[in-house]
C-alpha positions as CSV (number, residue, x, y, z in Angstrom):
1,X,0.0,0.0,0.0
2,X,1.1,3.6,-0.7
3,X,0.6,5.5,2.6
4,X,-0.3,8.8,1.1
5,X,-3.9,9.5,2.1
6,X,-4.8,12.6,4.2
7,X,-6.0,11.8,7.7
8,X,-9.8,12.5,8.3
9,X,-10.6,12.7,4.6
10,X,-14.4,12.3,5.0
11,X,-16.6,11.2,2.1
12,X,-19.4,13.3,0.5
13,X,-23.0,12.3,-0.2
14,X,-23.4,10.1,2.9
15,X,-25.7,10.6,5.9
16,X,-24.5,12.5,9.0
17,X,-24.7,9.3,11.0
18,X,-22.5,7.4,8.6
19,X,-20.1,10.3,8.5
20,X,-19.8,10.2,12.3
21,X,-19.2,6.4,12.2
22,X,-16.4,6.8,9.7
23,X,-14.9,9.6,11.8
24,X,-15.1,7.4,14.9
25,X,-13.4,4.5,13.0
26,X,-10.5,6.8,11.9
27,X,-10.0,7.8,15.5
28,X,-10.3,4.3,16.9
29,X,-7.8,2.9,14.3
30,X,-5.6,5.8,13.1
31,X,-3.5,3.6,10.9
32,X,-6.5,3.3,8.5
33,X,-6.2,6.9,7.5
34,X,-2.7,6.3,6.1
35,X,-3.9,3.7,3.8
36,X,-7.6,4.0,3.0
37,X,-10.1,6.7,2.0
38,X,-13.2,5.3,3.6
39,X,-16.1,6.0,1.2
40,X,-19.3,4.6,2.8
41,X,-20.8,2.2,5.3
42,X,-22.1,-0.7,3.3
43,X,-23.2,-3.2,6.0
44,X,-24.0,-3.5,9.7
45,X,-24.7,-6.5,11.9
46,X,-24.9,-7.5,15.5
47,X,-21.1,-8.1,15.8
48,X,-19.6,-5.8,13.2
49,X,-19.9,-3.0,10.7
50,X,-18.6,-3.1,7.1
51,X,-17.2,-0.1,5.3
52,X,-16.1,0.5,1.7
53,X,-12.6,1.9,1.4
54,X,-10.3,2.8,-1.4
55,X,-6.5,2.3,-1.3
56,X,-3.7,3.1,-3.7
57,X,-1.5,0.1,-4.4
58,X,2.3,0.2,-4.9
59,X,1.9,-0.1,-8.7
60,X,-0.2,3.1,-8.7
61,X,-3.6,1.4,-9.2
62,X,-6.5,2.2,-6.9
63,X,-8.5,-0.6,-5.6
64,X,-11.7,-1.0,-3.4
65,X,-11.6,-3.0,-0.2
66,X,-14.2,-4.0,2.4
67,X,-13.3,-3.0,5.9
68,X,-15.0,-5.1,8.6
69,X,-14.9,-3.4,12.0
70,X,-15.6,-5.9,14.8
71,X,-17.3,-4.7,17.9
72,X,-14.8,-4.1,20.7
73,X,-16.6,-6.6,23.0
74,X,-15.8,-9.5,20.7
75,X,-13.8,-12.3,22.4
76,X,-10.2,-12.3,21.2
77,X,-10.3,-16.0,20.5
78,X,-13.4,-15.6,18.4
79,X,-11.8,-12.8,16.4
80,X,-8.6,-14.9,15.9
81,X,-10.7,-17.9,14.8
82,X,-12.6,-15.9,12.2
83,X,-9.3,-14.6,10.8
84,X,-7.9,-18.2,10.7
85,X,-11.0,-19.4,8.8
86,X,-10.4,-16.6,6.2
87,X,-6.7,-17.3,5.9
88,X,-6.8,-21.1,5.7
89,X,-10.0,-21.6,3.7
90,X,-10.6,-18.3,2.0
91,X,-9.5,-16.9,-1.3
92,X,-10.8,-19.8,-3.4
93,X,-13.8,-21.9,-4.1
94,X,-16.2,-18.9,-3.7
95,X,-15.0,-18.2,-0.1
96,X,-13.9,-14.7,0.7
97,X,-10.2,-14.3,1.6
98,X,-8.5,-11.7,3.8
99,X,-5.9,-9.1,2.7
100,X,-4.8,-7.5,5.9
101,X,-5.8,-6.8,9.5
102,X,-5.4,-3.7,11.7
103,X,-5.7,-3.6,15.4
104,X,-5.5,-0.8,17.9
105,X,-6.2,-1.8,21.5
106,X,-9.7,-3.5,21.4
107,X,-10.6,-2.3,17.9
108,X,-10.0,-4.8,15.1
109,X,-10.5,-4.2,11.4
110,X,-10.3,-7.0,8.9
111,X,-9.5,-5.9,5.3
112,X,-11.0,-8.0,2.5
113,X,-11.3,-7.7,-1.3
114,X,-14.5,-5.8,-2.2
115,X,-17.0,-7.5,-4.5
116,X,-19.7,-5.4,-5.9
117,X,-23.1,-7.0,-5.3
118,X,-26.8,-6.5,-4.9
119,X,-29.0,-7.7,-2.1
120,X,-31.0,-10.8,-3.1
121,X,-34.2,-9.1,-2.1
122,X,-33.5,-6.6,-4.9
123,X,-33.0,-9.2,-7.7
124,X,-35.1,-12.2,-6.6
125,X,-38.1,-11.1,-8.7
126,X,-36.0,-11.0,-11.9
127,X,-33.7,-14.0,-11.6
128,X,-34.0,-16.7,-14.2
129,X,-34.1,-20.3,-13.2
130,X,-30.6,-20.8,-14.7
131,X,-29.3,-18.0,-12.5
132,X,-30.9,-19.7,-9.4
133,X,-29.3,-23.0,-10.4
134,X,-25.9,-21.4,-10.7
135,X,-26.3,-19.5,-7.5
136,X,-27.0,-22.7,-5.5
137,X,-24.3,-24.6,-7.3
138,X,-21.7,-22.1,-6.3
139,X,-23.0,-21.9,-2.8
140,X,-22.7,-25.7,-2.5
141,X,-19.1,-25.4,-3.8
142,X,-18.3,-23.0,-1.0
143,X,-19.9,-25.2,1.6
144,X,-18.1,-28.3,0.4
145,X,-14.8,-26.4,0.6
146,X,-15.3,-25.1,4.2
147,X,-16.8,-28.4,5.4
148,X,-13.7,-30.2,4.2
149,X,-11.8,-28.0,6.7
150,X,-14.2,-28.9,9.5
151,X,-15.8,-25.5,9.5
152,X,-19.5,-25.1,10.3
153,X,-20.4,-21.6,9.1
154,X,-23.6,-21.4,11.2
155,X,-25.0,-18.3,9.4
156,X,-25.7,-19.3,5.8
157,X,-28.1,-16.8,4.3
158,X,-28.2,-14.7,1.1
159,X,-26.6,-11.7,2.9
160,X,-23.6,-13.8,3.6
161,X,-23.3,-15.2,0.1
162,X,-22.5,-12.2,-2.1
163,X,-23.6,-12.4,-5.7
164,X,-22.3,-10.2,-8.6
165,X,-24.9,-10.8,-11.2
166,X,-23.1,-9.1,-14.1
167,X,-19.8,-10.8,-13.6
168,X,-21.2,-14.1,-12.3
169,X,-19.1,-13.9,-9.2
170,X,-19.9,-15.4,-5.7
171,X,-18.3,-15.1,-2.3
172,X,-19.2,-16.6,1.1
173,X,-18.4,-14.1,3.9
174,X,-18.7,-13.6,7.6
175,X,-17.2,-16.4,9.7
176,X,-18.0,-14.6,12.9
177,X,-20.2,-17.4,14.2
178,X,-18.2,-20.3,12.7
179,X,-17.8,-23.4,14.8
180,X,-15.5,-26.4,14.3
181,X,-16.4,-30.0,13.9
182,X,-14.8,-32.7,16.1
183,X,-12.0,-33.1,13.5
184,X,-11.7,-29.4,12.4
185,X,-8.4,-28.3,10.8
186,X,-8.8,-24.8,12.1
187,X,-6.9,-24.9,15.4
188,X,-8.6,-21.9,17.0
189,X,-12.0,-23.4,16.3
190,X,-10.9,-26.2,18.6
191,X,-10.5,-23.6,21.3
192,X,-13.9,-22.1,20.5
193,X,-15.6,-25.5,20.8
194,X,-14.5,-25.7,24.4
195,X,-15.8,-22.2,25.4
196,X,-19.2,-21.9,27.1
197,X,-22.0,-20.0,25.4
198,X,-21.3,-16.4,24.3
199,X,-23.5,-13.4,24.5
200,X,-25.8,-12.8,21.6
201,X,-24.9,-15.8,19.6
202,X,-25.7,-18.8,21.7
203,X,-23.2,-21.5,22.6
204,X,-20.1,-21.7,20.4
205,X,-19.6,-25.3,20.9
206,X,-19.7,-28.2,23.4
207,X,-19.7,-27.6,27.1
208,X,-16.4,-27.1,28.8
209,X,-15.6,-30.3,30.7
210,X,-15.5,-28.3,34.0
211,X,-19.1,-27.2,33.4
212,X,-20.5,-30.6,32.4
213,X,-20.9,-31.7,36.1
214,X,-23.3,-28.7,36.6
215,X,-25.7,-29.7,33.8
216,X,-28.9,-31.6,34.6
217,X,-28.2,-35.4,34.6
218,X,-29.3,-37.3,31.5
219,X,-32.5,-39.2,32.0
220,X,-33.7,-42.6,30.9
221,X,-34.5,-42.7,27.2
222,X,-38.2,-42.9,27.9
223,X,-38.0,-39.7,30.0
224,X,-35.1,-37.9,28.4
225,X,-37.4,-35.7,26.3
226,X,-39.4,-34.3,29.2
227,X,-37.2,-31.3,29.2
228,X,-37.2,-31.2,25.5
229,X,-41.0,-31.4,25.3
230,X,-41.2,-28.3,27.5
231,X,-39.0,-26.4,25.1
232,X,-40.3,-27.5,21.8
233,X,-44.0,-27.9,22.7
234,X,-46.7,-25.9,20.9
235,X,-48.9,-24.8,23.8
236,X,-52.6,-24.9,22.8
237,X,-54.1,-22.2,25.1
238,X,-52.9,-19.3,27.2
239,X,-54.1,-21.1,30.3
240,X,-52.0,-24.2,29.5
241,X,-48.8,-22.2,30.0
242,X,-49.5,-22.1,33.7
243,X,-47.5,-24.7,35.6
244,X,-49.5,-27.8,36.6
245,X,-49.2,-28.3,40.4
246,X,-47.7,-31.6,41.3
247,X,-47.8,-32.2,45.0
248,X,-47.1,-35.9,45.1
249,X,-44.1,-37.0,47.3
250,X,-42.2,-38.2,44.3
251,X,-42.4,-34.8,42.7
252,X,-41.1,-33.1,45.8
253,X,-38.3,-35.6,46.1
254,X,-37.4,-35.0,42.5
255,X,-37.4,-31.2,42.9
256,X,-35.2,-31.5,46.0
257,X,-32.8,-33.8,44.3
258,X,-32.5,-31.5,41.3
259,X,-31.2,-28.7,43.5
260,X,-28.4,-30.8,44.9
261,X,-25.2,-30.1,42.9
262,X,-24.3,-32.8,40.4
263,X,-20.9,-33.4,42.0
264,X,-22.4,-34.2,45.4
265,X,-25.0,-36.6,43.9
266,X,-22.3,-38.4,41.9
267,X,-20.4,-39.0,45.1
268,X,-23.3,-40.2,47.2
269,X,-25.4,-42.0,44.7
270,X,-24.2,-44.6,42.3
271,X,-25.1,-44.2,38.6
272,X,-27.4,-47.2,38.4
273,X,-29.7,-46.4,41.4
274,X,-29.8,-42.7,40.2
275,X,-31.3,-43.8,36.8
276,X,-33.8,-46.0,38.6
277,X,-34.8,-43.1,40.9
278,X,-35.3,-40.7,38.0
279,X,-37.2,-43.3,36.0
280,X,-39.7,-43.7,38.8
281,X,-40.2,-40.0,39.1
282,X,-41.4,-39.2,35.6
283,X,-43.7,-36.2,35.6
284,X,-47.2,-36.4,34.2
285,X,-46.8,-33.8,31.5
286,X,-44.5,-35.8,29.2
287,X,-45.9,-35.8,25.7
288,X,-48.9,-33.8,26.7
289,X,-49.9,-30.2,26.0
290,X,-49.1,-29.1,29.5
291,X,-46.0,-28.1,31.4
292,X,-45.7,-29.0,35.0
293,X,-43.7,-27.5,37.9
294,X,-41.0,-30.2,37.5
295,X,-40.3,-29.2,34.0
296,X,-40.6,-25.5,34.7
297,X,-37.9,-25.8,37.4
298,X,-35.4,-27.5,35.1
299,X,-32.3,-25.7,34.0
300,X,-32.3,-24.4,30.4
301,X,-30.7,-26.8,28.0
302,X,-27.3,-25.7,26.7
303,X,-26.9,-26.1,22.9
304,X,-25.5,-24.0,20.1
305,X,-28.1,-21.6,18.8
306,X,-26.1,-19.1,16.8
307,X,-27.6,-18.2,13.4
308,X,-30.2,-16.1,11.8
309,X,-33.9,-16.6,12.5
310,X,-35.6,-18.2,9.5
311,X,-32.5,-20.2,8.5
312,X,-32.0,-22.3,11.6
313,X,-32.3,-26.1,11.2
314,X,-34.8,-28.2,13.3
315,X,-32.0,-29.6,15.4
316,X,-31.0,-26.0,16.3
317,X,-34.5,-25.0,17.1
318,X,-35.0,-28.0,19.4
319,X,-31.6,-27.4,21.1
320,X,-30.0,-30.6,20.0
321,X,-26.4,-30.6,21.5
322,X,-24.8,-32.4,18.6
323,X,-24.8,-30.2,15.6
324,X,-22.7,-30.5,12.5
325,X,-22.3,-29.3,9.0
326,X,-25.8,-30.4,8.2
327,X,-27.1,-27.2,9.7
328,X,-25.5,-25.3,6.9
329,X,-27.2,-27.6,4.4
330,X,-30.6,-26.8,5.9
331,X,-29.9,-23.1,5.5
332,X,-28.9,-23.6,1.9
333,X,-32.3,-25.4,1.4
334,X,-34.2,-22.4,2.8
335,X,-32.3,-20.2,0.4
336,X,-33.3,-22.5,-2.5
337,X,-36.9,-22.6,-1.3
338,X,-36.9,-18.7,-1.4
339,X,-35.4,-18.6,-4.8
340,X,-37.8,-21.2,-6.3
341,X,-40.9,-19.6,-4.8
342,X,-39.7,-16.0,-5.4
343,X,-40.4,-15.1,-1.8
344,X,-37.8,-13.7,0.6
345,X,-37.6,-14.1,3.4
346,X,-39.6,-17.3,3.4
347,X,-39.7,-18.0,7.2
348,X,-39.9,-15.2,9.7
349,X,-40.6,-16.0,13.3
350,X,-40.0,-14.2,16.6
351,X,-39.0,-17.4,18.6
352,X,-37.9,-21.0,18.0
353,X,-41.3,-22.4,18.7
354,X,-43.0,-20.4,16.0
355,X,-40.1,-21.2,13.7
356,X,-40.6,-24.9,14.3
357,X,-44.3,-24.7,13.7
358,X,-43.7,-22.9,10.4
359,X,-41.4,-25.7,9.3
360,X,-44.1,-28.2,10.2
361,X,-46.6,-26.5,7.9
362,X,-44.3,-27.2,5.0
363,X,-42.6,-30.5,5.9
364,X,-45.5,-32.0,8.0
365,X,-46.0,-32.4,11.7
366,X,-45.7,-36.2,11.7
367,X,-42.4,-36.1,9.8
368,X,-41.1,-33.4,12.2
369,X,-42.0,-35.5,15.2
370,X,-40.4,-38.6,13.7
371,X,-37.2,-36.7,12.8
372,X,-37.0,-35.2,16.3
373,X,-37.0,-38.7,17.8
374,X,-34.0,-39.6,15.7
375,X,-31.9,-37.0,17.6
376,X,-33.4,-37.5,21.0
377,X,-36.1,-34.9,21.1
378,X,-39.9,-35.1,21.6
379,X,-42.2,-32.7,19.8
380,X,-45.9,-32.5,20.5
381,X,-48.3,-30.9,18.0
382,X,-52.0,-30.7,18.9
383,X,-53.1,-30.9,15.3
384,X,-51.7,-32.9,12.4
385,X,-50.2,-30.7,9.7
386,X,-49.8,-32.5,6.3
387,X,-46.6,-32.4,4.3
388,X,-46.8,-30.1,1.3
389,X,-45.7,-30.9,-2.2
390,X,-42.7,-28.6,-2.8
391,X,-43.3,-28.0,-6.5
392,X,-47.0,-27.1,-5.9
393,X,-46.0,-24.8,-3.1
394,X,-43.3,-22.9,-5.0
395,X,-45.4,-22.6,-8.2
396,X,-48.4,-21.4,-6.3
397,X,-46.3,-18.7,-4.6
398,X,-44.6,-17.8,-7.8
399,X,-48.1,-17.4,-9.4
400,X,-47.7,-20.2,-11.9
401,X,-50.7,-22.2,-10.5
402,X,-54.3,-21.0,-10.0
403,X,-54.5,-19.7,-6.5
404,X,-57.5,-21.0,-4.5
405,X,-59.1,-18.9,-1.7
406,X,-56.9,-20.6,0.9
407,X,-53.7,-20.1,-1.0
408,X,-50.4,-20.9,0.6
409,X,-48.4,-17.9,1.7
410,X,-44.8,-17.3,2.8
411,X,-44.6,-18.1,6.4
412,X,-44.1,-15.0,8.4
413,X,-45.2,-14.8,12.1
414,X,-48.3,-12.9,11.2
415,X,-49.5,-15.7,9.0
416,X,-49.9,-18.0,11.9
417,X,-53.3,-17.1,13.5
418,X,-54.0,-19.0,16.7
419,X,-57.1,-21.1,16.7
420,X,-59.1,-22.4,19.7
421,X,-56.7,-25.3,19.9
422,X,-53.7,-23.0,19.9
423,X,-52.1,-24.1,16.6
424,X,-51.4,-21.6,14.0
425,X,-53.1,-21.8,10.6
426,X,-52.4,-20.2,7.3
427,X,-54.9,-17.4,6.5
428,X,-56.8,-17.2,3.3
429,X,-54.2,-14.8,1.8
430,X,-51.6,-12.4,2.9
431,X,-49.9,-12.0,-0.5
432,X,-50.3,-8.8,-2.5
433,X,-53.0,-9.1,-5.1
434,X,-51.8,-8.7,-8.7
435,X,-52.7,-5.3,-10.3
436,X,-56.2,-5.2,-11.5
437,X,-56.7,-4.4,-15.2
438,X,-59.8,-2.7,-16.6
439,X,-62.6,-5.0,-17.7
440,X,-64.0,-8.2,-16.2
441,X,-62.2,-10.3,-13.6
442,X,-61.9,-13.1,-16.2
443,X,-60.3,-10.7,-18.7
444,X,-57.9,-9.4,-16.1
445,X,-56.9,-12.9,-15.0
446,X,-56.4,-14.0,-18.6
447,X,-54.2,-11.1,-19.4
448,X,-52.2,-11.5,-16.2
449,X,-51.7,-15.1,-17.0
450,X,-50.5,-14.3,-20.5
451,X,-48.0,-11.8,-19.2
452,X,-46.8,-14.3,-16.6
453,X,-46.4,-17.0,-19.2
454,X,-44.4,-14.7,-21.5
455,X,-42.1,-13.7,-18.6
456,X,-41.7,-17.3,-17.5
457,X,-40.7,-18.6,-21.0
458,X,-37.9,-16.0,-21.1
459,X,-36.7,-16.8,-17.5
460,X,-37.1,-20.6,-17.7
461,X,-39.7,-20.9,-14.9
462,X,-42.1,-22.7,-17.2
463,X,-39.7,-25.7,-17.4
464,X,-38.2,-26.1,-13.9
465,X,-37.0,-29.8,-13.8
466,X,-38.1,-32.2,-11.1
467,X,-34.5,-32.4,-10.1
468,X,-34.7,-28.9,-8.6
469,X,-37.4,-30.1,-6.2
470,X,-35.8,-33.4,-5.4
471,X,-32.6,-31.5,-4.4
472,X,-34.8,-29.1,-2.3
473,X,-36.4,-32.1,-0.6
474,X,-32.9,-33.5,0.3
475,X,-31.7,-30.2,1.6
476,X,-34.8,-29.7,3.8
477,X,-34.5,-33.2,5.2
478,X,-35.7,-32.9,8.8
479,X,-33.2,-35.5,9.9
480,X,-29.6,-34.2,10.0
481,X,-28.2,-37.7,9.8
482,X,-29.8,-38.3,6.4
483,X,-29.7,-34.7,5.0
484,X,-27.7,-34.4,1.9
485,X,-24.1,-33.2,2.2
486,X,-22.5,-30.5,0.1
487,X,-20.3,-33.0,-1.7
488,X,-23.3,-35.2,-2.5
489,X,-25.4,-32.2,-3.6
490,X,-22.8,-31.2,-6.2
491,X,-23.2,-34.6,-7.8
492,X,-27.0,-34.2,-7.9
493,X,-28.6,-34.7,-11.3
494,X,-29.6,-31.0,-11.3
495,X,-25.9,-30.2,-11.8
496,X,-25.0,-33.1,-14.1
497,X,-23.6,-30.8,-16.9
498,X,-21.6,-28.8,-14.4
499,X,-20.1,-31.8,-12.6
500,X,-19.1,-33.3,-15.9
501,X,-17.5,-30.0,-16.9
502,X,-15.7,-29.9,-13.6
503,X,-14.4,-33.4,-14.0
504,X,-13.2,-32.8,-17.6
505,X,-11.2,-29.7,-16.3
506,X,-9.4,-31.8,-13.7
């Protein structure tokens, strides 16, 4: 870099707030002013802000860079782990690399190449099917690459997979919530795995061994899910949220025992009798639509929860402690669902319970319950929700199918209206109506259909192959153990021509 820029050179045509933020960044990290002219603030999240900066290189060229300023409260290990992910896995296979890093006291700024891009919400309505296919293909390439290093990204969403439509460029960014698998090659992610839960992002990994003794003891398989049921249980009525009084002696003994530190119990009670005691003190609310005092008094389950609402996998929503790269694949499935249906965001819920209910309305309640059993969780739903056909769903939302009075809508929190039994239902319609043309309703419908068909023929939406929906089905597999991997997905028939091309190059 050529250190020739004037200190405090502020940009023009930006808001006063952004100007203040840029001035603050210059003061916090004075070295930046010697290298960069910060032009604008181009992104802001919970843990960082991203700025656009211009630098003059040694050969005289000027180049744009993205400057990611991490919040000062970020844990040093977490910052170092993010940098290591970028340096080890970045710079290839559609994964963003890192150019440089500045630090002044507790302020850290990561410098990355800048890729011009548009938000997916701005282009989703005009994307062709081929563009969607290529977008998902390149996302899967990036996921395969980082998963080979044992990196779980944990925050896969369109905002973190940049897309330059004109140049057909892609980049996976933001490893701030990344977690390591058991065999991760990122050394600092091994350290992150051992740290207890962090503020704002849920647990970053498994419990520290010194903390395991404080966790509630594991119950017999038949009663393990009592705690789970209380956390992933759609409650039918407002009254049912009140704890059910259980005054039997067994319940009192159970509550007393649960307050004794785990270390003391392990010294005074052998493992086998302890299981027998717990087995005989099963509460009465297990697999019912009530929550008793026993369950209400339990400690909160500890499991990784980091991620963006709407993109979290079922095993994350139900607090499954063992989470792997499959959670990234679920998020990729939600992205594909949005792109095929033309609706973004597709899921939007204020809490995990509503999010799980929204998933049930698409994938089926029976299927969700069965999948939850496979990873040791019990889910109760007071009304059966049938599984929907993914092609029918996406084509209805895109407007390619006649829409009945109770059309299916993208699942936002407002679309789940509580009934008397407490389970949300999809309303008749919350989608915007198409513009009404002059003349009769039949004429308007006919003209709108003709316009849609003309657009679809040009964009390829009139000939979406079945393979697109079979891949979507595999990505949205409710069971993480059978969910398709990134490597497998790249070999899917939907990408047959691309995989053959890739093989011929190698």
